[in-house]
C-alpha positions in Angstrom: -17.1 -7.1 34.6 -17.3 -3.3 34.4 -20.0 -1.4 32.4 -17.3 -0.4 29.8 -16.2 -4.0 29.4 -19.8 -5.1 28.9 -20.4 -2.4 26.2 -17.1 -3.4 24.5 -18.2 -7.0 24.5 -21.6 -6.2 23.0 -19.9 -4.1 20.3 -17.5 -6.8 19.4 -20.2 -9.4 19.1 -22.2 -7.0 16.9 -19.2 -6.5 14.6 -18.7 -10.3 14.3 -22.4 -10.8 13.5 -22.3 -8.1 10.8 -19.1 -9.7 9.3 -20.7 -13.1 9.0 -23.9 -11.6 7.6 -21.9 -9.6 4.9 -19.7 -12.5 3.9 -22.5 -15.0 3.7 -24.4 -12.6 1.5 -21.4 -12.5 -0.9 -20.2 -9.0 0.1 -16.8 -7.9 1.4 -16.3 -6.9 5.0 -14.2 -3.8 5.8 -11.7 -4.2 8.6 -10.4 -1.0 10.0 -7.1 -1.0 11.9 -5.4 1.7 13.9 -2.1 0.4 12.6 -3.0 1.6 9.1 -3.0 5.2 7.7 -6.5 6.7 7.9 -7.1 6.3 4.2 -6.4 2.5 4.2 -8.2 -0.6 5.5 -8.5 -4.3 4.8 -11.3 -5.8 2.8 -12.2 -9.4 3.5 -13.9 -11.2 0.7 -16.3 -14.2 0.9 -13.7 -16.4 -0.8 -11.3 -15.8 2.1 -9.0 -13.3 0.4 -8.1 -10.2 2.4 -6.8 -7.2 0.5 -5.2 -4.0 1.8 -7.0 -1.2 0.0 -6.7 2.6 -0.3 -10.0 4.5 0.2 -10.7 7.3 -2.2 -13.6 9.6 -3.0 -14.9 9.6 0.6 -14.8 5.8 0.9 -16.9 5.1 -2.2 -14.1 3.7 -4.2 -11.2 1.3 -3.3 -7.8 0.8 -4.9 -6.2 -2.5 -4.1 -2.7 -2.0 -2.7 -1.9 -5.7 -2.3 -3.4 -9.1 -1.4 -2.3 -10.5 1.9 -0.5 -13.8 2.0 -2.1 -16.7 3.8 0.1 -16.1 6.8 -0.8 -12.5 7.0 -4.5 -13.3 6.6 -4.2 -15.8 9.5 -2.4 -13.3 11.7 -5.1 -10.6 11.0 -7.9 -13.0 11.8 -6.2 -14.1 15.1 -5.7 -10.4 16.0 -9.4 -9.7 15.6 -10.6 -13.1 16.8 -12.3 -13.8 13.4 -12.5 -17.3 12.0 -12.4 -18.1 8.4 -15.7 -19.1 6.8 
């Protein structure tokens, strides 16, 4: 394993740990995706819902664009190797 792969693995594990910590504490977790415009992201909530949101006011406020379907949630979790709590 190269040094870059090691750093990437450590970073991925840190993100997964932070995600679990936030969701277990009842707070949403922000999922950024390069596939979305810069002012959009996903918010995953402790109840399992994932919403596509628009960031406004320097990421202090969110406007919900739509709630993902169960199939879309599953696909997103698979893409990022996240399991549902």
